[in-house]
mmJSON file of the N, C-alpha and C atoms, coordinates in Angstrom:
{"data_MODEL":{"atom_site":{
"group_PDB":["ATOM","ATOM","ATOM","ATOM","ATOM","ATOM","ATOM","ATOM","ATOM","ATOM","ATOM","ATOM","ATOM","ATOM","ATOM","ATOM","ATOM","ATOM","ATOM","ATOM","ATOM","ATOM","ATOM","ATOM","ATOM","ATOM","ATOM","ATOM","ATOM","ATOM","ATOM","ATOM","ATOM","ATOM","ATOM","ATOM","ATOM","ATOM","ATOM","ATOM","ATOM","ATOM","ATOM","ATOM","ATOM","ATOM","ATOM","ATOM","ATOM","ATOM","ATOM","ATOM","ATOM","ATOM","ATOM","ATOM","ATOM","ATOM","ATOM","ATOM","ATOM","ATOM","ATOM","ATOM","ATOM","ATOM","ATOM","ATOM","ATOM","ATOM","ATOM","ATOM","ATOM","ATOM","ATOM","ATOM","ATOM","ATOM","ATOM","ATOM","ATOM","ATOM","ATOM","ATOM","ATOM","ATOM","ATOM","ATOM","ATOM","ATOM","ATOM","ATOM","ATOM","ATOM","ATOM","ATOM","ATOM","ATOM","ATOM","ATOM","ATOM","ATOM","ATOM","ATOM","ATOM","ATOM","ATOM","ATOM","ATOM","ATOM","ATOM","ATOM","ATOM","ATOM","ATOM","ATOM","ATOM","ATOM","ATOM","ATOM","ATOM","ATOM","ATOM","ATOM","ATOM","ATOM","ATOM","ATOM","ATOM","ATOM","ATOM","ATOM","ATOM","ATOM","ATOM","ATOM","ATOM","ATOM","ATOM","ATOM","ATOM","ATOM","ATOM","ATOM","ATOM","ATOM","ATOM","ATOM","ATOM","ATOM","ATOM","ATOM","ATOM","ATOM","ATOM","ATOM","ATOM","ATOM","ATOM","ATOM","ATOM","ATOM","ATOM","ATOM","ATOM","ATOM","ATOM","ATOM","ATOM","ATOM","ATOM","ATOM","ATOM","ATOM","ATOM","ATOM","ATOM","ATOM","ATOM","ATOM","ATOM","ATOM","ATOM","ATOM","ATOM","ATOM","ATOM","ATOM","ATOM","ATOM","ATOM","ATOM","ATOM","ATOM","ATOM","ATOM","ATOM","ATOM","ATOM","ATOM","ATOM","ATOM","ATOM","ATOM","ATOM","ATOM","ATOM","ATOM","ATOM","ATOM","ATOM","ATOM","ATOM","ATOM","ATOM","ATOM","ATOM","ATOM","ATOM","ATOM","ATOM","ATOM","ATOM","ATOM","ATOM","ATOM","ATOM","ATOM","ATOM","ATOM","ATOM"],
"id":[1,2,3,4,5,6,7,8,9,10,11,12,13,14,15,16,17,18,19,20,21,22,23,24,25,26,27,28,29,30,31,32,33,34,35,36,37,38,39,40,41,42,43,44,45,46,47,48,49,50,51,52,53,54,55,56,57,58,59,60,61,62,63,64,65,66,67,68,69,70,71,72,73,74,75,76,77,78,79,80,81,82,83,84,85,86,87,88,89,90,91,92,93,94,95,96,97,98,99,100,101,102,103,104,105,106,107,108,109,110,111,112,113,114,115,116,117,118,119,120,121,122,123,124,125,126,127,128,129,130,131,132,133,134,135,136,137,138,139,140,141,142,143,144,145,146,147,148,149,150,151,152,153,154,155,156,157,158,159,160,161,162,163,164,165,166,167,168,169,170,171,172,173,174,175,176,177,178,179,180,181,182,183,184,185,186,187,188,189,190,191,192,193,194,195,196,197,198,199,200,201,202,203,204,205,206,207,208,209,210,211,212,213,214,215,216,217,218,219,220,221,222,223,224,225,226,227,228,229,230,231],
"type_symbol":["N","C","C","N","C","C","N","C","C","N","C","C","N","C","C","N","C","C","N","C","C","N","C","C","N","C","C","N","C","C","N","C","C","N","C","C","N","C","C","N","C","C","N","C","C","N","C","C","N","C","C","N","C","C","N","C","C","N","C","C","N","C","C","N","C","C","N","C","C","N","C","C","N","C","C","N","C","C","N","C","C","N","C","C","N","C","C","N","C","C","N","C","C","N","C","C","N","C","C","N","C","C","N","C","C","N","C","C","N","C","C","N","C","C","N","C","C","N","C","C","N","C","C","N","C","C","N","C","C","N","C","C","N","C","C","N","C","C","N","C","C","N","C","C","N","C","C","N","C","C","N","C","C","N","C","C","N","C","C","N","C","C","N","C","C","N","C","C","N","C","C","N","C","C","N","C","C","N","C","C","N","C","C","N","C","C","N","C","C","N","C","C","N","C","C","N","C","C","N","C","C","N","C","C","N","C","C","N","C","C","N","C","C","N","C","C","N","C","C","N","C","C","N","C","C","N","C","C","N","C","C"],
"label_atom_id":["N","CA","C","N","CA","C","N","CA","C","N","CA","C","N","CA","C","N","CA","C","N","CA","C","N","CA","C","N","CA","C","N","CA","C","N","CA","C","N","CA","C","N","CA","C","N","CA","C","N","CA","C","N","CA","C","N","CA","C","N","CA","C","N","CA","C","N","CA","C","N","CA","C","N","CA","C","N","CA","C","N","CA","C","N","CA","C","N","CA","C","N","CA","C","N","CA","C","N","CA","C","N","CA","C","N","CA","C","N","CA","C","N","CA","C","N","CA","C","N","CA","C","N","CA","C","N","CA","C","N","CA","C","N","CA","C","N","CA","C","N","CA","C","N","CA","C","N","CA","C","N","CA","C","N","CA","C","N","CA","C","N","CA","C","N","CA","C","N","CA","C","N","CA","C","N","CA","C","N","CA","C","N","CA","C","N","CA","C","N","CA","C","N","CA","C","N","CA","C","N","CA","C","N","CA","C","N","CA","C","N","CA","C","N","CA","C","N","CA","C","N","CA","C","N","CA","C","N","CA","C","N","CA","C","N","CA","C","N","CA","C","N","CA","C","N","CA","C","N","CA","C","N","CA","C","N","CA","C","N","CA","C","N","CA","C","N","CA","C"],
"label_alt_id":[null,null,null,null,null,null,null,null,null,null,null,null,null,null,null,null,null,null,null,null,null,null,null,null,null,null,null,null,null,null,null,null,null,null,null,null,null,null,null,null,null,null,null,null,null,null,null,null,null,null,null,null,null,null,null,null,null,null,null,null,null,null,null,null,null,null,null,null,null,null,null,null,null,null,null,null,null,null,null,null,null,null,null,null,null,null,null,null,null,null,null,null,null,null,null,null,null,null,null,null,null,null,null,null,null,null,null,null,null,null,null,null,null,null,null,null,null,null,null,null,null,null,null,null,null,null,null,null,null,null,null,null,null,null,null,null,null,null,null,null,null,null,null,null,null,null,null,null,null,null,null,null,null,null,null,null,null,null,null,null,null,null,null,null,null,null,null,null,null,null,null,null,null,null,null,null,null,null,null,null,null,null,null,null,null,null,null,null,null,null,null,null,null,null,null,null,null,null,null,null,null,null,null,null,null,null,null,null,null,null,null,null,null,null,null,null,null,null,null,null,null,null,null,null,null,null,null,null,null,null,null],
"label_comp_id":["MET","MET","MET","THR","THR","THR","LEU","LEU","LEU","THR","THR","THR","CYS","CYS","CYS","LEU","LEU","LEU","HIS","HIS","HIS","VAL","VAL","VAL","GLN","GLN","GLN","LYS","LYS","LYS","PRO","PRO","PRO","TRP","TRP","TRP","HIS","HIS","HIS","PHE","PHE","PHE","SER","SER","SER","VAL","VAL","VAL","ASP","ASP","ASP","ASN","ASN","ASN","PRO","PRO","PRO","ARG","ARG","ARG","SER","SER","SER","HIS","HIS","HIS","GLY","GLY","GLY","ILE","ILE","ILE","PHE","PHE","PHE","ARG","ARG","ARG","LEU","LEU","LEU","THR","THR","THR","THR","THR","THR","PRO","PRO","PRO","GLY","GLY","GLY","GLY","GLY","GLY","MET","MET","MET","SER","SER","SER","VAL","VAL","VAL","ILE","ILE","ILE","ARG","ARG","ARG","GLN","GLN","GLN","CYS","CYS","CYS","GLN","GLN","GLN","GLN","GLN","GLN","ARG","ARG","ARG","GLY","GLY","GLY","PHE","PHE","PHE","HIS","HIS","HIS","PRO","PRO","PRO","HIS","HIS","HIS","ASN","ASN","ASN","GLN","GLN","GLN","PRO","PRO","PRO","PRO","PRO","PRO","ASP","ASP","ASP","GLY","GLY","GLY","GLY","GLY","GLY","PRO","PRO","PRO","ILE","ILE","ILE","TYR","TYR","TYR","ASP","ASP","ASP","THR","THR","THR","CYS","CYS","CYS","THR","THR","THR","ASP","ASP","ASP","VAL","VAL","VAL","TYR","TYR","TYR","MET","MET","MET","ASN","ASN","ASN","PRO","PRO","PRO","ASP","ASP","ASP","LEU","LEU","LEU","LYS","LYS","LYS","PHE","PHE","PHE","ASP","ASP","ASP","VAL","VAL","VAL","ILE","ILE","ILE","ASP","ASP","ASP","LEU","LEU","LEU","ARG","ARG","ARG"],
"label_asym_id":["A","A","A","A","A","A","A","A","A","A","A","A","A","A","A","A","A","A","A","A","A","A","A","A","A","A","A","A","A","A","A","A","A","A","A","A","A","A","A","A","A","A","A","A","A","A","A","A","A","A","A","A","A","A","A","A","A","A","A","A","A","A","A","A","A","A","A","A","A","A","A","A","A","A","A","A","A","A","A","A","A","A","A","A","A","A","A","A","A","A","A","A","A","A","A","A","A","A","A","A","A","A","A","A","A","A","A","A","A","A","A","A","A","A","A","A","A","A","A","A","A","A","A","A","A","A","A","A","A","A","A","A","A","A","A","A","A","A","A","A","A","A","A","A","A","A","A","A","A","A","A","A","A","A","A","A","A","A","A","A","A","A","A","A","A","A","A","A","A","A","A","A","A","A","A","A","A","A","A","A","A","A","A","A","A","A","A","A","A","A","A","A","A","A","A","A","A","A","A","A","A","A","A","A","A","A","A","A","A","A","A","A","A","A","A","A","A","A","A","A","A","A","A","A","A","A","A","A","A","A","A"],
"label_entity_id":["1","1","1","1","1","1","1","1","1","1","1","1","1","1","1","1","1","1","1","1","1","1","1","1","1","1","1","1","1","1","1","1","1","1","1","1","1","1","1","1","1","1","1","1","1","1","1","1","1","1","1","1","1","1","1","1","1","1","1","1","1","1","1","1","1","1","1","1","1","1","1","1","1","1","1","1","1","1","1","1","1","1","1","1","1","1","1","1","1","1","1","1","1","1","1","1","1","1","1","1","1","1","1","1","1","1","1","1","1","1","1","1","1","1","1","1","1","1","1","1","1","1","1","1","1","1","1","1","1","1","1","1","1","1","1","1","1","1","1","1","1","1","1","1","1","1","1","1","1","1","1","1","1","1","1","1","1","1","1","1","1","1","1","1","1","1","1","1","1","1","1","1","1","1","1","1","1","1","1","1","1","1","1","1","1","1","1","1","1","1","1","1","1","1","1","1","1","1","1","1","1","1","1","1","1","1","1","1","1","1","1","1","1","1","1","1","1","1","1","1","1","1","1","1","1","1","1","1","1","1","1"],
"label_seq_id":[1,1,1,2,2,2,3,3,3,4,4,4,5,5,5,6,6,6,7,7,7,8,8,8,9,9,9,10,10,10,11,11,11,12,12,12,13,13,13,14,14,14,15,15,15,16,16,16,17,17,17,18,18,18,19,19,19,20,20,20,21,21,21,22,22,22,23,23,23,24,24,24,25,25,25,26,26,26,27,27,27,28,28,28,29,29,29,30,30,30,31,31,31,32,32,32,33,33,33,34,34,34,35,35,35,36,36,36,37,37,37,38,38,38,39,39,39,40,40,40,41,41,41,42,42,42,43,43,43,44,44,44,45,45,45,46,46,46,47,47,47,48,48,48,49,49,49,50,50,50,51,51,51,52,52,52,53,53,53,54,54,54,55,55,55,56,56,56,57,57,57,58,58,58,59,59,59,60,60,60,61,61,61,62,62,62,63,63,63,64,64,64,65,65,65,66,66,66,67,67,67,68,68,68,69,69,69,70,70,70,71,71,71,72,72,72,73,73,73,74,74,74,75,75,75,76,76,76,77,77,77],
"pdbx_PDB_ins_code":[null,null,null,null,null,null,null,null,null,null,null,null,null,null,null,null,null,null,null,null,null,null,null,null,null,null,null,null,null,null,null,null,null,null,null,null,null,null,null,null,null,null,null,null,null,null,null,null,null,null,null,null,null,null,null,null,null,null,null,null,null,null,null,null,null,null,null,null,null,null,null,null,null,null,null,null,null,null,null,null,null,null,null,null,null,null,null,null,null,null,null,null,null,null,null,null,null,null,null,null,null,null,null,null,null,null,null,null,null,null,null,null,null,null,null,null,null,null,null,null,null,null,null,null,null,null,null,null,null,null,null,null,null,null,null,null,null,null,null,null,null,null,null,null,null,null,null,null,null,null,null,null,null,null,null,null,null,null,null,null,null,null,null,null,null,null,null,null,null,null,null,null,null,null,null,null,null,null,null,null,null,null,null,null,null,null,null,null,null,null,null,null,null,null,null,null,null,null,null,null,null,null,null,null,null,null,null,null,null,null,null,null,null,null,null,null,null,null,null,null,null,null,null,null,null,null,null,null,null,null,null],
"Cartn_x":[122.519,123.421,124.842,125.058,126.3,127.158,127.724,128.417,129.89,129.78,130.965,131.604,132.924,133.707,134.957,135.913,136.706,136.229,136.996,136.231,137.43,136.522,137.621,137.526,136.279,135.465,135.791,135.17,134.883,133.495,132.539,131.294,130.84,131.701,130.792,131.628,131.2,131.542,130.951,131.345,130.793,130.955,129.697,128.955,128.457,128.44,127.443,126.636,125.633,124.677,123.694,123.378,122.625,121.017,120.231,119.113,119.077,120.294,120.456,121.77,121.791,122.555,123.687,123.658,125.0,124.622,125.37,124.97,126.314,125.988,126.803,126.109,126.412,125.468,126.65,125.942,126.529,126.638,127.473,126.58,126.217,125.114,124.9,125.254,125.023,125.596,124.754,124.704,125.833,125.482,124.644,124.548,125.196,125.376,126.228,127.269,128.061,129.268,129.777,129.295,129.48,129.662,128.746,128.481,129.673,130.308,131.288,132.648,132.811,134.033,133.961,133.688,133.703,133.843,133.438,133.845,135.193,135.081,136.534,137.056,135.858,135.916,136.352,137.23,137.887,137.169,137.6,136.197,135.386,134.353,133.3,132.269,131.083,130.778,129.458,128.546,127.28,127.452,126.648,126.87,125.177,125.201,123.923,123.504,121.771,121.674,122.192,122.09,122.58,121.567,122.175,121.479,120.286,119.801,118.899,117.656,118.378,117.563,117.372,117.94,117.956,118.996,119.173,119.955,121.423,121.91,123.597,124.141,123.404,123.722,122.286,122.573,120.848,121.828,121.117,121.708,122.22,123.071,123.074,121.952,121.871,120.695,121.836,122.76,123.552,124.959,124.41,126.099,125.171,125.709,125.765,126.445,125.542,126.1,126.123,127.145,127.678,127.515,126.173,125.975,127.615,128.052,128.972,130.553,129.981,131.82,132.087,133.311,133.798,134.697,134.776,135.604,135.298,136.472,136.127,136.559,135.537,135.6,136.371,137.652,138.299,138.438,138.003,138.079,139.361,139.895,141.326,141.431,140.619,140.708,141.688],
"Cartn_y":[5.497,6.478,6.527,7.013,7.349,8.621,8.563,10.044,10.252,10.67,10.854,11.871,11.749,13.059,12.162,13.076,12.643,12.485,11.78,11.79,12.449,13.663,15.079,15.691,14.875,15.54,16.652,17.497,18.653,19.072,19.935,19.928,20.381,20.317,20.848,19.919,19.973,19.651,19.424,19.039,19.265,18.13,17.317,16.178,15.923,14.694,14.455,13.407,13.172,12.127,11.746,10.508,9.881,10.641,10.572,11.54,12.581,13.434,14.514,14.905,15.817,15.582,16.598,17.288,18.212,19.0,19.395,19.977,20.588,21.382,22.195,21.259,20.687,19.849,20.356,20.237,20.339,18.937,18.425,17.259,17.865,17.071,16.981,16.948,17.44,17.417,16.62,16.255,14.96,13.951,13.718,12.303,12.262,12.898,12.708,12.57,13.626,14.274,12.296,12.346,10.397,9.39,9.289,8.229,8.181,9.872,9.763,9.47,9.985,10.13,8.321,7.723,6.264,5.125,5.892,5.277,4.709,3.637,2.631,2.361,2.673,1.935,2.905,2.629,3.375,3.342,4.518,4.605,5.016,4.77,4.99,3.736,4.347,3.35,4.191,3.112,3.814,4.096,4.553,4.81,4.797,3.823,4.46,5.683,5.41,6.165,6.545,7.831,8.12,6.975,6.322,6.195,6.757,7.86,8.737,8.741,7.834,8.582,9.677,10.381,11.769,11.484,12.515,12.391,12.214,12.015,12.49,13.83,14.263,15.802,16.442,17.699,18.654,19.619,20.081,21.095,22.25,23.031,24.53,25.271,26.137,27.401,28.551,28.197,29.809,29.818,29.311,29.366,30.294,31.023,32.348,31.763,31.085,30.701,31.749,32.105,33.215,32.684,32.393,31.55,32.56,33.913,34.451,34.199,33.164,32.643,31.381,31.066,30.154,29.43,28.163,26.96,25.593,25.207,23.358,22.387,21.809,20.784,19.238,19.147,17.881,16.423,15.847,14.242,13.907,13.711,13.165,11.89,10.915,9.799,8.85],
"Cartn_z":[227.412,226.719,227.088,226.082,225.543,225.628,226.428,226.626,226.016,225.253,223.875,224.119,225.459,225.581,226.741,226.655,227.896,228.91,229.625,231.437,231.964,231.62,232.055,233.502,234.077,235.985,236.072,234.916,234.683,234.823,235.468,235.414,234.031,232.987,232.123,230.386,229.73,228.539,227.293,226.326,224.93,224.589,224.375,224.042,222.831,222.532,221.116,221.443,221.613,221.914,220.616,220.965,219.924,220.102,220.454,220.952,220.343,220.341,220.223,218.927,218.315,217.168,217.614,218.436,219.571,220.394,221.332,222.005,223.519,224.207,225.305,226.373,226.977,228.595,229.778,230.718,232.105,232.588,233.36,234.426,235.543,235.852,237.386,238.519,239.294,240.513,241.854,242.327,242.454,241.168,240.832,240.354,238.776,238.499,236.686,236.969,238.26,238.619,238.877,240.096,240.641,239.696,239.037,237.616,237.209,236.173,235.424,236.543,237.896,238.249,238.734,238.843,239.488,238.19,237.072,235.953,235.634,235.136,235.091,233.599,232.418,231.863,230.346,229.676,228.289,227.215,226.209,225.24,225.025,223.79,224.029,224.572,225.24,226.37,226.668,227.003,227.584,229.258,229.903,231.246,231.642,232.854,233.633,234.264,234.61,235.365,236.783,237.183,238.769,239.394,241.005,241.874,242.008,242.193,242.177,241.023,240.141,238.617,237.804,238.442,237.588,236.073,235.773,234.534,235.213,233.862,234.136,233.75,232.813,231.981,231.882,231.916,231.44,230.348,229.586,228.663,229.232,229.363,229.031,228.926,229.234,229.196,229.415,230.322,230.366,229.065,228.275,227.186,226.011,225.281,224.27,223.199,221.946,220.771,219.923,219.034,218.511,216.831,216.404,214.879,214.02,214.182,213.34,213.91,214.513,215.127,214.538,213.821,212.546,213.562,213.625,214.103,213.501,213.904,212.897,214.631,214.218,215.541,214.581,215.518,214.49,215.629,215.058,216.265,215.58,216.831,217.346,217.542,217.529,217.66,216.902],
"occupancy":[1.0,1.0,1.0,1.0,1.0,1.0,1.0,1.0,1.0,1.0,1.0,1.0,1.0,1.0,1.0,1.0,1.0,1.0,1.0,1.0,1.0,1.0,1.0,1.0,1.0,1.0,1.0,1.0,1.0,1.0,1.0,1.0,1.0,1.0,1.0,1.0,1.0,1.0,1.0,1.0,1.0,1.0,1.0,1.0,1.0,1.0,1.0,1.0,1.0,1.0,1.0,1.0,1.0,1.0,1.0,1.0,1.0,1.0,1.0,1.0,1.0,1.0,1.0,1.0,1.0,1.0,1.0,1.0,1.0,1.0,1.0,1.0,1.0,1.0,1.0,1.0,1.0,1.0,1.0,1.0,1.0,1.0,1.0,1.0,1.0,1.0,1.0,1.0,1.0,1.0,1.0,1.0,1.0,1.0,1.0,1.0,1.0,1.0,1.0,1.0,1.0,1.0,1.0,1.0,1.0,1.0,1.0,1.0,1.0,1.0,1.0,1.0,1.0,1.0,1.0,1.0,1.0,1.0,1.0,1.0,1.0,1.0,1.0,1.0,1.0,1.0,1.0,1.0,1.0,1.0,1.0,1.0,1.0,1.0,1.0,1.0,1.0,1.0,1.0,1.0,1.0,1.0,1.0,1.0,1.0,1.0,1.0,1.0,1.0,1.0,1.0,1.0,1.0,1.0,1.0,1.0,1.0,1.0,1.0,1.0,1.0,1.0,1.0,1.0,1.0,1.0,1.0,1.0,1.0,1.0,1.0,1.0,1.0,1.0,1.0,1.0,1.0,1.0,1.0,1.0,1.0,1.0,1.0,1.0,1.0,1.0,1.0,1.0,1.0,1.0,1.0,1.0,1.0,1.0,1.0,1.0,1.0,1.0,1.0,1.0,1.0,1.0,1.0,1.0,1.0,1.0,1.0,1.0,1.0,1.0,1.0,1.0,1.0,1.0,1.0,1.0,1.0,1.0,1.0,1.0,1.0,1.0,1.0,1.0,1.0,1.0,1.0,1.0,1.0,1.0,1.0],
"B_iso_or_equiv":[0.0,0.0,0.0,0.0,0.0,0.0,0.0,0.0,0.0,0.0,0.0,0.0,0.0,0.0,0.0,0.0,0.0,0.0,0.0,0.0,0.0,0.0,0.0,0.0,0.0,0.0,0.0,0.0,0.0,0.0,0.0,0.0,0.0,0.0,0.0,0.0,0.0,0.0,0.0,0.0,0.0,0.0,0.0,0.0,0.0,0.0,0.0,0.0,0.0,0.0,0.0,0.0,0.0,0.0,0.0,0.0,0.0,0.0,0.0,0.0,0.0,0.0,0.0,0.0,0.0,0.0,0.0,0.0,0.0,0.0,0.0,0.0,0.0,0.0,0.0,0.0,0.0,0.0,0.0,0.0,0.0,0.0,0.0,0.0,0.0,0.0,0.0,0.0,0.0,0.0,0.0,0.0,0.0,0.0,0.0,0.0,0.0,0.0,0.0,0.0,0.0,0.0,0.0,0.0,0.0,0.0,0.0,0.0,0.0,0.0,0.0,0.0,0.0,0.0,0.0,0.0,0.0,0.0,0.0,0.0,0.0,0.0,0.0,0.0,0.0,0.0,0.0,0.0,0.0,0.0,0.0,0.0,0.0,0.0,0.0,0.0,0.0,0.0,0.0,0.0,0.0,0.0,0.0,0.0,0.0,0.0,0.0,0.0,0.0,0.0,0.0,0.0,0.0,0.0,0.0,0.0,0.0,0.0,0.0,0.0,0.0,0.0,0.0,0.0,0.0,0.0,0.0,0.0,0.0,0.0,0.0,0.0,0.0,0.0,0.0,0.0,0.0,0.0,0.0,0.0,0.0,0.0,0.0,0.0,0.0,0.0,0.0,0.0,0.0,0.0,0.0,0.0,0.0,0.0,0.0,0.0,0.0,0.0,0.0,0.0,0.0,0.0,0.0,0.0,0.0,0.0,0.0,0.0,0.0,0.0,0.0,0.0,0.0,0.0,0.0,0.0,0.0,0.0,0.0,0.0,0.0,0.0,0.0,0.0,0.0,0.0,0.0,0.0,0.0,0.0,0.0],
"pdbx_formal_charge":[null,null,null,null,null,null,null,null,null,null,null,null,null,null,null,null,null,null,null,null,null,null,null,null,null,null,null,null,null,null,null,null,null,null,null,null,null,null,null,null,null,null,null,null,null,null,null,null,null,null,null,null,null,null,null,null,null,null,null,null,null,null,null,null,null,null,null,null,null,null,null,null,null,null,null,null,null,null,null,null,null,null,null,null,null,null,null,null,null,null,null,null,null,null,null,null,null,null,null,null,null,null,null,null,null,null,null,null,null,null,null,null,null,null,null,null,null,null,null,null,null,null,null,null,null,null,null,null,null,null,null,null,null,null,null,null,null,null,null,null,null,null,null,null,null,null,null,null,null,null,null,null,null,null,null,null,null,null,null,null,null,null,null,null,null,null,null,null,null,null,null,null,null,null,null,null,null,null,null,null,null,null,null,null,null,null,null,null,null,null,null,null,null,null,null,null,null,null,null,null,null,null,null,null,null,null,null,null,null,null,null,null,null,null,null,null,null,null,null,null,null,null,null,null,null,null,null,null,null,null,null],
"auth_seq_id":[1,1,1,2,2,2,3,3,3,4,4,4,5,5,5,6,6,6,7,7,7,8,8,8,9,9,9,10,10,10,11,11,11,12,12,12,13,13,13,14,14,14,15,15,15,16,16,16,17,17,17,18,18,18,19,19,19,20,20,20,21,21,21,22,22,22,23,23,23,24,24,24,25,25,25,26,26,26,27,27,27,28,28,28,29,29,29,30,30,30,31,31,31,32,32,32,33,33,33,34,34,34,35,35,35,36,36,36,37,37,37,38,38,38,39,39,39,40,40,40,41,41,41,42,42,42,43,43,43,44,44,44,45,45,45,46,46,46,47,47,47,48,48,48,49,49,49,50,50,50,51,51,51,52,52,52,53,53,53,54,54,54,55,55,55,56,56,56,57,57,57,58,58,58,59,59,59,60,60,60,61,61,61,62,62,62,63,63,63,64,64,64,65,65,65,66,66,66,67,67,67,68,68,68,69,69,69,70,70,70,71,71,71,72,72,72,73,73,73,74,74,74,75,75,75,76,76,76,77,77,77],
"auth_comp_id":["MET","MET","MET","THR","THR","THR","LEU","LEU","LEU","THR","THR","THR","CYS","CYS","CYS","LEU","LEU","LEU","HIS","HIS","HIS","VAL","VAL","VAL","GLN","GLN","GLN","LYS","LYS","LYS","PRO","PRO","PRO","TRP","TRP","TRP","HIS","HIS","HIS","PHE","PHE","PHE","SER","SER","SER","VAL","VAL","VAL","ASP","ASP","ASP","ASN","ASN","ASN","PRO","PRO","PRO","ARG","ARG","ARG","SER","SER","SER","HIS","HIS","HIS","GLY","GLY","GLY","ILE","ILE","ILE","PHE","PHE","PHE","ARG","ARG","ARG","LEU","LEU","LEU","THR","THR","THR","THR","THR","THR","PRO","PRO","PRO","GLY","GLY","GLY","GLY","GLY","GLY","MET","MET","MET","SER","SER","SER","VAL","VAL","VAL","ILE","ILE","ILE","ARG","ARG","ARG","GLN","GLN","GLN","CYS","CYS","CYS","GLN","GLN","GLN","GLN","GLN","GLN","ARG","ARG","ARG","GLY","GLY","GLY","PHE","PHE","PHE","HIS","HIS","HIS","PRO","PRO","PRO","HIS","HIS","HIS","ASN","ASN","ASN","GLN","GLN","GLN","PRO","PRO","PRO","PRO","PRO","PRO","ASP","ASP","ASP","GLY","GLY","GLY","GLY","GLY","GLY","PRO","PRO","PRO","ILE","ILE","ILE","TYR","TYR","TYR","ASP","ASP","ASP","THR","THR","THR","CYS","CYS","CYS","THR","THR","THR","ASP","ASP","ASP","VAL","VAL","VAL","TYR","TYR","TYR","MET","MET","MET","ASN","ASN","ASN","PRO","PRO","PRO","ASP","ASP","ASP","LEU","LEU","LEU","LYS","LYS","LYS","PHE","PHE","PHE","ASP","ASP","ASP","VAL","VAL","VAL","ILE","ILE","ILE","ASP","ASP","ASP","LEU","LEU","LEU","ARG","ARG","ARG"],
"auth_asym_id":["A","A","A","A","A","A","A","A","A","A","A","A","A","A","A","A","A","A","A","A","A","A","A","A","A","A","A","A","A","A","A","A","A","A","A","A","A","A","A","A","A","A","A","A","A","A","A","A","A","A","A","A","A","A","A","A","A","A","A","A","A","A","A","A","A","A","A","A","A","A","A","A","A","A","A","A","A","A","A","A","A","A","A","A","A","A","A","A","A","A","A","A","A","A","A","A","A","A","A","A","A","A","A","A","A","A","A","A","A","A","A","A","A","A","A","A","A","A","A","A","A","A","A","A","A","A","A","A","A","A","A","A","A","A","A","A","A","A","A","A","A","A","A","A","A","A","A","A","A","A","A","A","A","A","A","A","A","A","A","A","A","A","A","A","A","A","A","A","A","A","A","A","A","A","A","A","A","A","A","A","A","A","A","A","A","A","A","A","A","A","A","A","A","A","A","A","A","A","A","A","A","A","A","A","A","A","A","A","A","A","A","A","A","A","A","A","A","A","A","A","A","A","A","A","A","A","A","A","A","A","A"],
"auth_atom_id":["N","CA","C","N","CA","C","N","CA","C","N","CA","C","N","CA","C","N","CA","C","N","CA","C","N","CA","C","N","CA","C","N","CA","C","N","CA","C","N","CA","C","N","CA","C","N","CA","C","N","CA","C","N","CA","C","N","CA","C","N","CA","C","N","CA","C","N","CA","C","N","CA","C","N","CA","C","N","CA","C","N","CA","C","N","CA","C","N","CA","C","N","CA","C","N","CA","C","N","CA","C","N","CA","C","N","CA","C","N","CA","C","N","CA","C","N","CA","C","N","CA","C","N","CA","C","N","CA","C","N","CA","C","N","CA","C","N","CA","C","N","CA","C","N","CA","C","N","CA","C","N","CA","C","N","CA","C","N","CA","C","N","CA","C","N","CA","C","N","CA","C","N","CA","C","N","CA","C","N","CA","C","N","CA","C","N","CA","C","N","CA","C","N","CA","C","N","CA","C","N","CA","C","N","CA","C","N","CA","C","N","CA","C","N","CA","C","N","CA","C","N","CA","C","N","CA","C","N","CA","C","N","CA","C","N","CA","C","N","CA","C","N","CA","C","N","CA","C","N","CA","C","N","CA","C","N","CA","C","N","CA","C","N","CA","C","N","CA","C"],
"pdbx_PDB_model_num":[1,1,1,1,1,1,1,1,1,1,1,1,1,1,1,1,1,1,1,1,1,1,1,1,1,1,1,1,1,1,1,1,1,1,1,1,1,1,1,1,1,1,1,1,1,1,1,1,1,1,1,1,1,1,1,1,1,1,1,1,1,1,1,1,1,1,1,1,1,1,1,1,1,1,1,1,1,1,1,1,1,1,1,1,1,1,1,1,1,1,1,1,1,1,1,1,1,1,1,1,1,1,1,1,1,1,1,1,1,1,1,1,1,1,1,1,1,1,1,1,1,1,1,1,1,1,1,1,1,1,1,1,1,1,1,1,1,1,1,1,1,1,1,1,1,1,1,1,1,1,1,1,1,1,1,1,1,1,1,1,1,1,1,1,1,1,1,1,1,1,1,1,1,1,1,1,1,1,1,1,1,1,1,1,1,1,1,1,1,1,1,1,1,1,1,1,1,1,1,1,1,1,1,1,1,1,1,1,1,1,1,1,1,1,1,1,1,1,1,1,1,1,1,1,1,1,1,1,1,1,1]
}}}
């Protein structure tokens, strides 16, 4: 799994993941938060699953997507 966002150490983020084209995900607690918090790597790289075998993140089900809202996503890499 590749987490393609900044390591912001927040429980939420916008991410693009290979199996999914896009989405809004929440880092799982404590599993996903501990994996990202302990990561020392820079740039785009894969992460292992948490020690408990659970996922690093779950899809946010409490986010409303407004199809009428217009915005641009700019990759500043």
